[in-house]
C-alpha positions as CSV (number, residue, x, y, z in Angstrom):
1,X,-8.6,91.7,136.9
2,X,-11.6,93.9,136.6
3,X,-11.6,94.7,140.3
4,X,-7.9,95.4,140.2
5,X,-8.3,97.7,137.3
6,X,-11.2,99.4,138.9
7,X,-9.2,99.9,142.1
8,X,-6.3,101.4,140.2
9,X,-8.7,103.8,138.4
10,X,-10.1,104.9,141.7
11,X,-6.7,105.4,143.2
12,X,-5.6,107.4,140.1
13,X,-8.7,109.6,140.4
14,X,-8.1,110.2,144.0
15,X,-4.5,111.2,143.3
16,X,-5.6,113.5,140.5
17,X,-8.2,115.1,142.8
18,X,-5.6,115.6,145.5
19,X,-3.2,117.1,143.0
20,X,-5.8,119.5,141.7
21,X,-6.8,120.4,145.2
22,X,-3.2,121.2,146.0
23,X,-2.9,123.3,142.8
24,X,-5.9,125.4,143.9
25,X,-4.7,126.0,147.4
26,X,-4.9,129.3,149.2
27,X,-2.9,132.2,147.8
28,X,0.1,132.6,148.0
29,X,1.8,129.2,147.5
30,X,5.1,130.4,146.3
31,X,7.4,133.5,146.5
32,X,5.9,136.8,145.3
33,X,7.9,139.3,143.3
34,X,7.9,143.1,143.7
35,X,9.2,144.7,140.5
36,X,11.0,148.0,141.3
37,X,11.5,149.9,138.0
38,X,14.2,152.1,139.5
39,X,17.8,151.4,140.6
40,X,18.7,150.0,144.1
41,X,19.0,152.6,146.8
42,X,16.5,155.0,145.5
43,X,13.3,156.0,147.3
44,X,11.1,153.4,145.6
45,X,13.6,150.7,146.2
46,X,14.1,151.6,149.9
47,X,10.4,151.6,150.5
48,X,9.8,148.3,148.6
49,X,12.5,146.5,150.5
50,X,11.2,147.7,153.9
51,X,7.6,146.8,153.1
52,X,8.7,143.4,151.6
53,X,10.2,142.4,155.0
54,X,6.8,142.9,156.7
55,X,4.7,141.7,153.8
56,X,6.3,138.3,153.7
57,X,5.4,137.8,157.3
58,X,1.8,138.6,156.6
59,X,1.7,136.4,153.5
60,X,3.8,133.5,154.8
61,X,6.0,133.5,151.6
62,X,9.2,135.1,150.6
63,X,9.0,138.5,148.8
64,X,11.6,139.0,146.1
65,X,12.5,142.5,145.1
66,X,13.5,142.6,141.4
67,X,15.1,145.9,140.2
68,X,14.3,146.2,136.4
69,X,15.9,149.4,135.5
70,X,15.9,151.5,132.3
71,X,14.0,153.9,130.1
72,X,12.7,156.0,133.0
73,X,10.9,153.0,134.5
74,X,9.3,151.7,131.3
75,X,11.3,148.5,131.2
76,X,10.4,147.4,134.7
77,X,6.7,148.2,134.3
78,X,6.4,146.6,130.9
79,X,8.1,143.4,132.1
80,X,5.7,143.2,135.0
81,X,2.7,143.6,132.7
82,X,3.9,140.7,130.6
83,X,3.9,138.4,133.6
84,X,0.9,136.1,134.4
85,X,-1.9,138.1,136.0
86,X,-2.0,135.8,139.0
87,X,-1.0,138.1,141.8
88,X,2.6,136.9,142.1
89,X,4.0,140.0,140.5
90,X,3.6,143.4,142.1
91,X,5.0,146.8,140.9
92,X,6.3,149.5,143.2
93,X,5.4,152.9,141.8
94,X,5.7,156.6,142.4
95,X,4.3,159.6,140.7
96,X,7.1,159.4,138.1
97,X,6.0,155.9,137.1
98,X,2.2,156.3,137.5
99,X,1.4,159.8,136.5
100,X,4.4,161.5,134.9
101,X,5.7,159.0,132.3
102,X,2.2,158.4,130.9
103,X,1.8,162.2,130.5
104,X,5.2,163.0,128.9
105,X,5.9,159.8,126.9
106,X,3.5,158.8,124.1
107,X,5.4,155.5,123.8
108,X,5.3,154.6,127.5
109,X,3.5,151.4,126.7
110,X,0.9,151.4,129.6
111,X,-2.1,153.2,130.8
112,X,-2.0,153.4,134.6
113,X,-5.8,153.8,134.9
114,X,-6.4,150.7,132.8
115,X,-3.3,148.5,133.2
116,X,-2.8,148.9,137.0
117,X,-4.9,147.5,139.8
118,X,-4.2,149.8,142.7
119,X,-3.4,148.2,146.1
120,X,-2.6,151.5,147.9
121,X,-0.1,154.2,148.6
122,X,2.1,153.2,151.6
123,X,4.3,156.3,152.2
124,X,4.3,160.0,151.4
125,X,7.6,161.8,151.1
126,X,7.8,165.4,152.3
127,X,10.5,167.8,151.4
128,X,11.7,171.4,151.2
129,X,12.6,174.2,148.9
130,X,16.4,174.5,149.3
131,X,18.9,177.0,148.0
132,X,22.7,177.1,147.9
133,X,24.3,178.5,151.0
134,X,25.6,181.7,149.3
135,X,22.3,182.7,147.6
136,X,21.3,185.9,149.4
137,X,17.7,184.9,150.3
138,X,16.4,183.7,153.7
139,X,12.8,182.8,153.0
140,X,10.3,182.3,150.2
141,X,9.3,185.9,150.0
142,X,12.9,186.9,149.4
143,X,13.4,184.1,146.9
144,X,10.4,185.2,144.8
145,X,11.5,188.9,144.8
146,X,15.1,187.9,143.9
147,X,14.0,185.7,141.0
148,X,11.6,188.2,139.7
149,X,14.4,190.8,139.5
150,X,16.5,188.3,137.6
151,X,14.3,186.4,135.1
152,X,15.8,183.3,133.7
153,X,19.1,183.8,135.7
154,X,18.5,181.4,138.6
155,X,19.0,177.7,138.0
156,X,17.3,174.8,139.5
157,X,18.3,171.1,139.6
158,X,16.0,168.1,138.9
159,X,16.3,164.4,138.5
160,X,16.2,164.7,134.7
161,X,14.1,166.0,131.8
162,X,10.5,164.9,132.0
163,X,10.7,163.7,135.6
164,X,8.3,164.4,138.4
165,X,10.6,167.0,139.9
166,X,11.0,168.8,136.5
167,X,7.3,169.1,136.1
168,X,6.7,170.1,139.7
169,X,9.4,172.7,139.6
170,X,7.9,174.3,136.5
171,X,4.4,174.2,138.0
172,X,5.6,175.9,141.2
173,X,7.6,178.5,139.3
174,X,4.5,179.3,137.2
175,X,2.4,179.6,140.3
176,X,5.0,182.1,141.8
177,X,5.3,184.1,138.6
178,X,9.0,183.5,138.2
179,X,11.2,182.1,135.4
180,X,14.1,179.8,136.1
181,X,16.6,177.8,134.1
182,X,16.4,174.0,134.3
183,X,19.6,171.9,134.9
184,X,18.8,168.2,134.7
185,X,20.8,165.5,136.6
186,X,20.7,161.8,136.8
187,X,18.8,161.2,140.1
188,X,18.2,163.1,143.3
189,X,21.7,162.5,144.7
190,X,23.5,164.1,141.8
191,X,21.1,167.1,141.8
192,X,21.6,167.5,145.6
193,X,25.3,167.3,145.3
194,X,25.2,170.0,142.6
195,X,23.2,172.2,145.0
196,X,25.7,171.6,147.8
197,X,28.6,172.5,145.5
198,X,26.8,175.6,144.3
199,X,26.5,174.4,140.7
200,X,22.8,175.3,140.8
201,X,21.0,177.9,142.8
202,X,18.1,175.9,144.2
203,X,15.9,172.8,144.2
204,X,12.2,173.2,144.5
205,X,11.7,169.9,146.2
206,X,14.4,167.8,147.9
207,X,13.8,165.1,150.5
208,X,15.5,163.2,153.4
209,X,19.1,163.4,152.1
210,X,19.1,167.2,152.3
211,X,18.7,167.2,156.1
212,X,22.3,166.8,157.0
213,X,23.3,169.6,154.6
214,X,20.8,171.9,156.1
215,X,21.9,171.1,159.6
216,X,25.5,171.8,158.7
217,X,24.7,175.0,156.9
218,X,25.8,173.8,153.5
219,X,22.4,174.5,152.0
220,X,19.5,176.6,153.3
221,X,15.9,175.3,153.5
222,X,13.3,177.9,152.9
223,X,10.0,176.1,153.2
224,X,8.5,172.7,153.7
225,X,6.3,171.7,150.7
226,X,3.9,169.7,152.9
227,X,0.7,171.1,154.5
228,X,2.4,171.1,157.9
229,X,6.0,171.5,158.9
230,X,8.2,168.6,158.1
231,X,9.2,166.5,161.2
232,X,12.7,166.1,159.8
233,X,13.3,169.9,159.8
234,X,10.7,171.3,162.3
235,X,12.2,174.8,162.3
236,X,11.5,175.3,158.6
237,X,8.1,176.9,158.0
238,X,5.5,175.2,155.7
239,X,4.3,176.8,152.5
240,X,1.2,177.9,154.3
241,X,3.4,179.8,156.8
242,X,5.7,181.3,154.1
243,X,3.8,184.6,153.7
244,X,3.5,184.1,150.0
245,X,-0.1,184.3,148.9
246,X,0.3,181.9,146.0
247,X,1.5,179.2,148.5
248,X,-1.3,179.3,151.0
249,X,-3.1,176.3,149.4
250,X,-0.3,174.9,147.4
251,X,1.4,171.6,148.5
252,X,3.6,169.0,146.9
253,X,4.4,165.5,148.3
254,X,5.7,162.5,146.5
255,X,4.6,159.0,147.4
256,X,5.3,155.3,146.9
257,X,2.7,152.7,146.5
258,X,2.0,149.2,145.0
259,X,-0.1,148.0,142.1
260,X,-0.9,144.7,140.4
261,X,-1.1,144.3,136.7
262,X,-4.8,144.5,136.0
263,X,-6.7,141.2,135.7
264,X,-5.6,139.3,138.8
265,X,-8.3,137.3,140.6
266,X,-10.4,139.5,142.9
267,X,-9.8,137.3,146.0
268,X,-6.0,137.5,145.4
269,X,-6.2,141.3,145.0
270,X,-8.2,141.6,148.3
271,X,-5.7,139.3,150.1
272,X,-2.8,141.4,149.0
273,X,-4.5,144.6,150.0
274,X,-5.3,143.3,153.4
275,X,-1.7,142.1,153.9
276,X,-0.3,145.4,152.7
277,X,-2.4,147.4,155.2
278,X,-1.4,145.0,158.0
279,X,2.3,145.4,157.0
280,X,2.1,149.2,157.0
281,X,0.5,149.1,160.5
282,X,3.6,147.5,162.0
283,X,5.4,149.9,164.4
284,X,8.8,148.7,163.2
285,X,8.0,149.6,159.6
286,X,6.8,153.1,160.6
287,X,9.9,153.7,162.6
288,X,12.2,152.6,159.8
289,X,10.4,154.8,157.2
290,X,10.1,157.8,159.5
291,X,13.9,157.6,160.0
292,X,14.3,158.1,156.3
293,X,11.9,161.0,156.1
294,X,8.8,159.1,154.9
295,X,5.4,159.3,156.4
296,X,3.6,155.9,156.4
297,X,-0.1,156.2,155.4
298,X,-3.0,153.7,155.4
299,X,-3.6,154.0,151.7
300,X,-6.7,152.5,150.2
301,X,-7.0,151.4,146.5
302,X,-9.7,154.0,145.8
303,X,-7.5,156.8,147.2
304,X,-4.5,155.7,145.1
305,X,-6.7,155.5,141.9
306,X,-7.9,159.0,142.6
307,X,-4.4,160.4,143.2
308,X,-3.1,158.9,140.0
309,X,-6.1,160.3,138.0
310,X,-5.7,163.7,139.6
311,X,-2.0,163.9,139.0
312,X,-2.3,162.8,135.4
313,X,-4.8,165.6,134.7
314,X,-2.5,168.1,136.6
315,X,0.5,167.1,134.6
316,X,-1.3,167.1,131.2
317,X,-2.6,170.6,132.0
318,X,0.9,171.8,132.7
319,X,2.3,170.3,129.6
320,X,-0.5,172.0,127.5
321,X,0.9,175.4,128.6
322,X,4.1,174.7,126.7
323,X,6.1,175.7,129.7
324,X,7.9,172.4,130.1
325,X,10.6,171.6,127.6
326,X,11.0,167.9,127.0
327,X,13.8,168.1,124.5
């Protein structure tokens, strides 16, 4: 009896040890979720889904894209921050989520420098300054002169009050010494459609979807906001080539990257970072992103942290001028 009991105890101990060993297996052991705090079809969503396809190959587990929409991204971010800090919940972010919301919204509910563990920026998104086809300006010099002669008469479209494009547009207008009227829309597509229809005079940053309208003459692109010419519209000069002194060292590019809620195990964070860099090195991902106007970059965690900190300071400095109306 004693031997039988002893044998059973040994067997039970071995089973428990095996179970614990399995529970502590190498990460990841189950599907990983990417929370996208914006609607399906937008820039963050498109990038997240493309990256997820390659990332699941690197990790050997399915990647689930979960769109948690509402409150300018707050709902999605806050839901992800409530999840276990075990590396199974990532967040896809852009400047709007990481450096604009925390600057404009006191009730945002998160601090990107404390609550996010940066994994890296994966794409940058270049764009152009574009005007409605009938506006009588052909380049940035003419636009500045036209606007200065008509203070507060020209209108520009944005993705909404307090969005990254709203802040960027006011910052650029301030740099150029011009005064414009803001017309907010719900998203890039609505704002761009308003520009094509002539409802607004210009957009000071518009991305890939504008290309077809420029090529058909329905809107006019005046300058690329990136340091070099934009590959999607190579005939359009860059800011540095515009002949406007205030634009010689001025650039604006949006981006999409990935973060973890802070507090995940260090080895898991490192594993995810390695897998993400391997995924973005895939030629098929680069081709897919470039076809949509994105530039894939080999973003490092430290670079992403620095970008967020720099943009936060830039946005808070702009808000302190009182130029941006958030009501």
